[in-house]
N, C-alpha and C positions, 0 to 999 in steps of 0.2 A: 314820951311816946309810949302808948299802951302796948302790951304784949301782942294783942290781935293785929294791931297796925304793923308791927315788925314782921309778923308772919305773912301778912298780905304783901308787904314790900318784897319779901323773899320769894313769894310765889310769882309776883310779876317779873322779877329778875330772872327766875328760872324759865319762865315762859319765853321771854325774849331771847335767852341763850339758846333754848331748844329751836326756836324759829330761825335764828341766825345759822345754827349748825345745819339745819335742814337745807337752807338756801345754799350755804357754802358747799355742802356735799353734792347738791344737785348741779352746781356750777362746775365743779372740778371732779368729774367722775373717773378721769383717766390719769390721775397724777402719779400713778405707780409705774407707768410704762415709759421706756426710753424713747419709743417712737412717738413723735409729736403728732398724734392723730387729730388733736384739737386744731393745730395750725393747718393740717391737711384739709380740715373742714372749710377753710377759707378759700380754697381753690375755686375759681368761678366756672360754672357750667351753665349752658343754655338749656332751659327746659320749659316747655309750655309757653314759649315766647318771652320768657323772663330770664335774665341773667341772675343766677342765685349761687350762694356758696354750696360747695359739695355737701356740706353738712345738711342743708335743707333738702337737697335732692335725695340724699341717702335716707333721711327720715321719711320722706314722702314715699319712696319706693318700698321700704321695709314695711311701712304701715299698709300700703296698697297690697302687698303680697301676703304678709303674715298677720296684719292687724296689731303689730307690736312696734314699740319704739326702740327696743333693744332685743337681742337674741343670744341665748347661751352665754350670758354674762358679758357680751361685748356690745359696744355702741353701734348705732346704725352706720356711722361713717367707716368704722373698722370693718363691719360686715361688707359694705360696698367695695372697699379696697381689696378685701380678700377675694370677692367675687370677680373683680377686674384682674387682679394679679395672679391669683391661684384658685380658680373655681373649684377644684377638687376639695378644698378645705371647707367649702360652703355647701357642697352637694349633699353632705350627710347631716346638715342641720334641718330641723323641722320648720321650714319656711312657709310652705304653701298652706294657706287656711282654706278648709272646706267645711262649711257649716250645714249644708243640706244633705241628709242621708241619701236622697234620691240621686245625687251626683255620684256618690260612692258606688251605688248600685248600677247606675247607667254606665259608668266607666269600668266596672268590674274590678275595682280595687280590692285586693285580697287582704285578709287579716282583720283584726279587731278595729272597728271604726274609731277614728280619733279626729280632733279638730285641726291638726296640722300634720303635713306630710313632708318627707324629705324628697329632694329631686330624684334621688336614686330609686325611691319607691314609685315615683310617677313615670319614670323613664319608659317602662314597658307599655304604658297605656297612652303614650303621646299621640300615636297615630289615631287611636279611637277618639281621643279627646278632640283632635283636630277635625275629624269627620263630623262629630256631633256639633262642634262649634261652627263649622262651615255651613251645615244644614240650618242651624239656628239663625245664623247671620242673614240668611235669605228671607226670613220671616219679618213681618211687621213687628217692631219692638213692642207694641201694645198687645200682641198675640202670644208673646213668649211666656212659657211656663217658668216659675221661679227657678227650677233646677237648670233650665236652659240658659237663663241669665247668668247663673253662677258658673256654668261651664264656659260661657263666652268670656267671663272675667278671668277664669282660671287659664284659658287658652292665651289670653292677652298677657297675663302675669308670667306664664312660662316663656312666651315669646320675648318679652322684655328681659327676663332673667337670662335667657340664652344670648341676647344681644349684648347685655352688659358683660356676661362671662366671656364673650369672644372679642372684647374691646382690643386686646393686645395679641390676639391669636395670629395676626400677620407676622409676628416676631417669634412665634413658637415653632420649634422644629416639627416638620410634617413629613411622614414617610413617603408622601407623593413627590417630595422634592429630594429624593435620594438618587445620586448618580452612581451607576455601577460600572460604566465604561471608563477605563483608565485614561484613554485618549481624550474623551470629553472632559473628564475631571481636570486633566492637565491644561487643556485649552481655556478652561474657566478658572483655573488656579484654585481649585477646591479639592477636598479629600474625597476618596472613593468610599462608597457604602456608608456615608454619614448623612443622616437626615438634616436637611437645611430648612429654613423658613421661607415664606413667600417674600419677605423683605430682603432676604439674602440674595435672591435672584433678581429683585428689582435693582439692587446695587450693581448686579452684573448685567444690566440691561444692554450696555454697549457691546460686551462680549457676546451676548446672545444674538444681537443684531448682526454682528460680523459672521457668526457661524450660520445663521439662517440665510444670509446672503449667499454664502458658499453653497449651501444646500440647494438654493434656487437656481444656481448655475449648473447643477448636475441633473441628470435624468432621474426620475423617481425610481426606476428599476435599479439604480446604482447606489441607493441609500445604504449606508453602513449602520451598524448597531448603534454607534454613537449618534448618527443623524436621527435615527428613529427615537432614541431616548430623549434627545434635545427637543424634537417636535412634540413629544408627549408632555414634557415639562412645560413648554410654551402653551400648549393647548390647555393644560391644567390651570396655568396662571390666567389665561383668557377666560376660562369657565368661572373661576373664582371671582375675577374682576367683574364679570357680567352678573354674577349671582349676588355678590355682596352689595348691600345698600348702606347708605349713610344714615344708619340708625343711631339711637342714643347709646351712650352718653356723648353729648356734644362738648368736647373739651378744648378744641382748637379753633380760634377765630382766624379766618383768612380774608384779607382785604384785596379785592380785585376790582379795578375801575370804580373806586369809591363806594363799592358795595361790600359789606362784610357778611360772609357766610360762615357758619359754624360746622365743624366736622368732628367725627370720631376718628381715631387713628386709621381704621380701615378705609373710611370714606376719603380721607385726606390722601392716603397712598394711592388709591384707585384714581383719584383726580390728578394728582401732581407728581406721582412716581418718586423719582430720586430726590426731587426738591423737598417733598414731604419728609423723607427720611433724614435729610440733612438739616431740617428745621430745628432751631434751638429748643423750642417748646416740646417737640417730639423727643428730643434727646433727654430733656428734663423728666418727662413722663416715664421714659424707659429706665432712666437712672433710678427713679423712684420705685418702679416695679422690680428691677433686679436687686436693688438694695433691700427691699422688703423681703423678697424670697430668700436672700442670703442671710437675713437677720442683721444687716448692717444699718444700725439706727443712725449713725453719723451721716452716711451717704443718703439715707432716706430723708433726713431732716434738711440736708443741703439742697436736695432736689426740690423739696417743698418751698424752701426760701426763694429759689429761682422762679418757681411758678407763681407764687403769691406776690412777687415783686411787680408783676404787671397790674396796673391800675385801670379801672374803667370808670368813666364819668358818671354813668347811671348806677354804679354800685360803689359809692364812695367809702362805705364802712362795712365790708363783709364780716369783719369781726363782731360788729354789733348784732348782726343776724344770728351768728353762732351763739353769742351771749344770750340773745332772746330765746333761742331754742333750748339752751341748757337751763336757763332760769325758769322758763315755763311759767311766767308770772300769773297768768289767768287760771291755771290749774290750781296753784297754791292759794290764790285768792278765793277760788270757789271752795276749796277745802276749808279754809279759815271761816268763810261765811257759814258753811254747814255746821261747823263746831260752835260758832257764835249763836246760831239759831237754836241749838240744843241748850246753850246757857240761858238764852232769853226765855225759852219755855220753862226751864227749871226755875228761873226767877219768878215765874207766875205762882209757883207753889211754895217756894222757899225764899223768904224775904231776907236774904243775906246780901250785904253790900258788895262783897267780893265777887258774887256771881254777875251782878250788873257791870262791875268794873272790868271783869274778865271779858265779857261780851263786847264791851266798848273797845278794849285794847285789841281784841281779835279782829273786829270789823275795821278798826283804824289801820292795822297792819295790812289787812286785805285790800283796803282802799289805796294804801301806799303802793302795793304791788300792782294793782290795776293802773295806777297813774304811771308807774315806771314802764309798764307794758305798753301803754298808749304812747308815751314819749319815745320809746324805742321804735315803735312802728312808724312814727312820724319821721324819725331820723333815717330809718332804713329805706322807706319808700319815698322820702322827700315830698310828701303830700299829706293831707289830713287822712286819718285812718277811718274813712267812712264810705268806701266804694263798693262794699259787698254786704250781703245779708249778715255774714259772720261779724263783720266790723260794726254794723249798726247794733247788733245784739250786745256786743261787748261794750260799745259806747253807752247804750241805754242802761246797761247794768251799772256802769260807772256813775251815771247821772242819778240813778235810783239810790245808790249808796250815799252819794253826796247829799241829796235832798233828804234822805232818811236821817242823816246826821243833823241837818238843819232843824228838822222836825223834833228830834230828840232834845236839842238845845232849847227849843222854844217851849216844849211841853214837859219834858223830863218824866215821862210815864212809861218808858221802855217801848212805846209804840214805834217811835222812830228807829230804834235798834232792831225791832222785829221786821219793819219794812226793809231796812238796809240789808239785814242778813238773809232773809228769805227772798227778797227781790233780787239781790246781787247773785245769790246762788242759783236761783231759777233761770235767770236770763244768761248767765255764763254757761249753765248746763245746756240750755237750748242752743247757744252759739256753737257748741261742739257738733251739732247735727249738720252744720253748714261749712265744715272744713272740707276742702277739696282734696281728697286723698292725702290728708295730713299736711297740705300746704295751704296756709291761710293768707299768703301774699300773692293774690292773683294779679293778672295783668289788667291794668286800668283800661276800661272800655273807652274808645275815642270820644264818645258823647259825654263822658264824665271828666274829660281832661280839662278841667277849669277849676283851679284851686279856690278861686273866689266863690263861685256858685256852689261848688262842692262843700265848702265850709259853711257858708251862710244858710243855704237851703237845708242840707242834711243835719247840721247841728240844731237848727231851729225846729225842724220837724221831729227830730229825735227827742228834744226836750219836751215837745208837745206830747209825743207818745209816752215818755216817762211820767209826765204829770197825770195823764189819763190812767196809766197803769197803777201809779201810787194811789190815786183816788179809788180805783177798784179794790186794791189790796186793803186800804183803810175801810172801804165799805164792808169787807169781810169782818174786820175787827169790830166795827160798829154793830153789825147784825149779831155777831156772837155775844157782844156785851149786852145787847138788847135781850137776846134769848136767855141769858143767865141772870137777867134782872140787875145789872149794874146800876149804881146810883146816877142821878140826873147830871151831876157835875162831870162824871166820866163820859157819859153819853154825849153831852153837849160839846165837850172838848173834841171827841172823835168826829162828831158831825161837822164841826167847824173845819177840821182838817180835811175831811172828804170834800166839802164844798170849795175850800181854798185851792186844793190841788186840781179839782175839776176846772176851776176858772183858769188856773195856770196852764193846764193841758190844752184847753180850748184856745186860749190866746196864742200860744206858741204854734199850735196846729194850723190856725188860720194864717198866722204870719209865715210859717213855713210853706203852706200851700200857695200863698201869693208869690213868695220868692221862687218857688218851683215853676209857677206860671211865667214869671219874668225870664227864668232860665230857658224854659221851653220856647218862649217867643224868640229868644236870641239863637237857640240851637235849631229849632224846627220851623220857625216862622209863624207860630200861633201860640196864643196865651193859654187857651183851653181847647181840648179836643175830645172830651168825654172818654179819654183813655181809661182802662180799668184801674190803673194805679191812681189816676186823678180822681176817679169815682170813689176809690177807697178812702182817700183823704176827705172827700166831701161827705162821705158816710159818717166819719167821726165828727166832723163839724156839725152836721145836721143833728145827730143824736145828742151831742154835748149841748147844743143850743136849746133843744127841746127840754132836756132835763133842767138846765140852769134857768130858763125862762119860766118853766112850770114851778120851780122852787121859788123864784123871785116873785111870781104872781100868786104864791101861796096855794097853788093847785095841788102840790104834793108837800109832804113833810120830810123829816130826816130819814125815816125808814125807806120811803120810796126813792129818795135821793141816793141812798146807798145801793138800792136795787139797780137804779139807773147807772151808777158808777161801775158796778160789777158787770152789767151788760156792756158797758163801754170797753171792758177788757176784750170781750169777743169782737167788738167792732174794730179795735186796734189790731188784733191778730188777723182779722179778715183783710184789713188794708195792708198790713205788714207782710203777711205770708200768703194769705188766701188768693189774692189777685195774681201773684206770681205763678200759681199753679195752673192758671188758665192758659199761659203760653201765648197770649196775643197782646198786641199793643206795641207802642214805641219803646217801652221800658224793657227791651229784650235782655239787657244786661242783668236784670233781676230775676229772670225766669228760673224756675227750679222744679224738679220732680219730687222733692222731699218736703214734707211738712203737712201733708194731708192728715196723717195720724195724729200729729201734734195739735193741729187745729181742731180736729174732731174731739180729741181727748180733753182739751181745755174747755171747749164749748159744752160737752156733756157734764164735766165736773161742775162748771158754773151753774148750769141749769139744775143739777141735782142739789147743789148747795143752796140756791135760791128757793127751791121747793121745800127743803127741810127747814131752812130759816123762816120762811113764810108760815109754815105750819106751827113751829114753836112760838113765834111771836104772836100769831093769832090766838093760840091756846092761852098764852100769858094774859092777853088782853081780855079774853073771855073769863078767865079766873078773877081778874081785877073787877070786871063789870058785875060778875055774879056775887 
């Protein structure tokens, strides 16, 4: 074995070790703590109509409020537990993101502007924020100024932050529940001048009722100080009960008459009183809170074990979702594809064997991470991962990488590696625009609740999209090769790939559209209704048919075929993203307000690219003719 080969093998080993270390570090970020926050992340919470692990809920809320997945060196789940158990420890963290300077000016926030603020810094402007937010909420959303939208979001974030922070406040001592009269304290069997909690007096509900009954038997003019104090406490409890709503986080499921409703501790107490306080799940949550605040890791972990022992049929593997969140496979795959793309570009200028091998290995590991991510999503959701724009972008990115590998095996010209790295990175990057406040596991729309049709239609149409997109990407390669005067053999190879993937894309788009029509006939009672989403698929089919028939009839050559393939990218994006922006039609589950900038950017780039490529190719031909 040569010395260079030995060096290459060592380089490959080192890369694999680094990758494994990155993954392991990312999976186990909290292994230095005695508190089992990772296990706490498996506690089930109802949010947005979906039962999810506390870990997913915490990440969603922290991203929503701060735009980050961790804060001040602690994970999102520890941040959430601190906010629920001891809000004061979180109030001094810079959680609230404000990106618009007009928001800072409108709210009158003092000091040097920054991107994130502490709750303690915003506390003094809460009333003003609420006033502006209420005024903005009365307007038509389309007429809102950018700063008004951000203030509305800030108001919502502060409200949710306060709701989470008051999760267990029914169990916290409150000065309003202090008894000063010794006779009343004796009758209730409590201490004088000591602040009690709302829950403490719920436990004393029978004693309160007895004392109130006695007061009712007396004349109002004969009320003692003890009677007046008791009435004031009861009125305070009633006011709190009326004011408190069953807001998030929903931690406790309660089954009544075969109907399951979820409650937070406050909502549960307000509904069920003493029954709620005596509930074993409430006891476990309180044990967890008190153990955390006392620094009792053993008690904390024991309480978590009780809470996670409850199993739900529709959340069979909460630990898998926690693993998915920690592994973050699509982020790492995206990063690897970006690095691989750099290696591929370097390989164009430096013909070193190890550069090509490195890009191949990086893409391979990225593809493996993509596959692991998709498998985890299937196991977590118990359905194909194809029910949202985010999932379709992720799935198409996976198909592009796989087909890029196939192309590389067939041609071995680095073109396949280029398609896999750039295509995989681009569509994983785009998928990030369609995460819903950090939660990519949305609730499945009722119309999509068919594993058979969801699999056959969406998989088929996604392969069609991927084929058309790869043809367009290869079209860029062909035009660049033409512009730099590559040899005929290289041009012919690229042209063949463009044409082959156009055929693949068209065939699967037609099949997917037919399957979609069959699904529509079953779900809506008609095969075709000229719905915008259906028209988008038809647009791809018509354009692909025109280009392929023109090429088959020798009306156009390789150059115009590549032009047509690149325009096909715009057609796909119009069908994929553009029609969802219209907000009309039966495909309401796909509607979105995000993507106009993306669509416009891709369209302008492709038009500019085609213009420049056309000019250069025409110039080359003129030089050859002359």
